[in-house]
N, C-alpha and C positions, 0 to 999 in steps of 0.2 A: 529797620527797627533799631532803636537805640538800646544800648546796654543799660541795664539797671542793676544797682548794687544791692537791692533788697532781696531777701530770701522769701519766697512765697510758700505758704502752707498748702497742704492738700485742700483745706477749706477755701482758701483763696482761689485756687485753681477751679474747684467745683463751682463757686459763685460766679467766676468769670465765664465758665462754660454755660451756666444757666442764663447769663445775660446775653450770650452770643449764639446760643444753639439754634435759634430760628434762622440764622444766617449761614449755618454750616449745612453740608450735605446730610440728608436724612439718615443715611447708613452710618454716619459717624456717632450718632447717639449711642448705639450698642457698643462700639468700641470704647467710648468714654465711660460707659457703665462698668465695663470690665476693668478699665484703667483705675477707676476709683476703688476697686476692691483690693487693689494691691498697694504695697508700699513702694515708693520710688526715691531715687536720690534727689538731692536738692537741685542738682543741675537739670534733671528731667523736669521737675516741677516748675522751675524757673522758665525753662524753654517753652513748655506747653502754656504757661500763663502768658507769656509774651507773644506766642503765636495767636492766642485768642484776643489779646488786648487790642481794643479798637478795631477788631475784625470787620465790624459793620461799616467802618468809615474807610476801609482800605479800597484801593482801586481794584478793578476785576483782575488785572495781572498780578497784583500783590496777593489778593485772596487766593488765586490759583496756587501761587508759590507756597503760601501758608498751608493750604489744604494738603498739598503734596507732602509737605514736611510733617504735618500732623498725622497723615496716614503712616508715614515711615516710623514715627515715634510710637504711635498707638499699636501698630501691629508688631513691633519688635521689643516691647517691654514685657 
């Protein structure tokens, strides 16, 4: 994934999640719902946004890496 210089809002992240949720593991939805109830640093918001970005177009190997990273972030914030 390339680095982006844009700062993404919580709404950006939520919209990206809505676009990609059908491609994510089912149990991740509840983690995201909890995530959206809290405030997060800009770094966390940007990271989650970019993990979700074009998730549906990623290779299976890339998806697995992103899912693992998302679990780490979502369970530890």
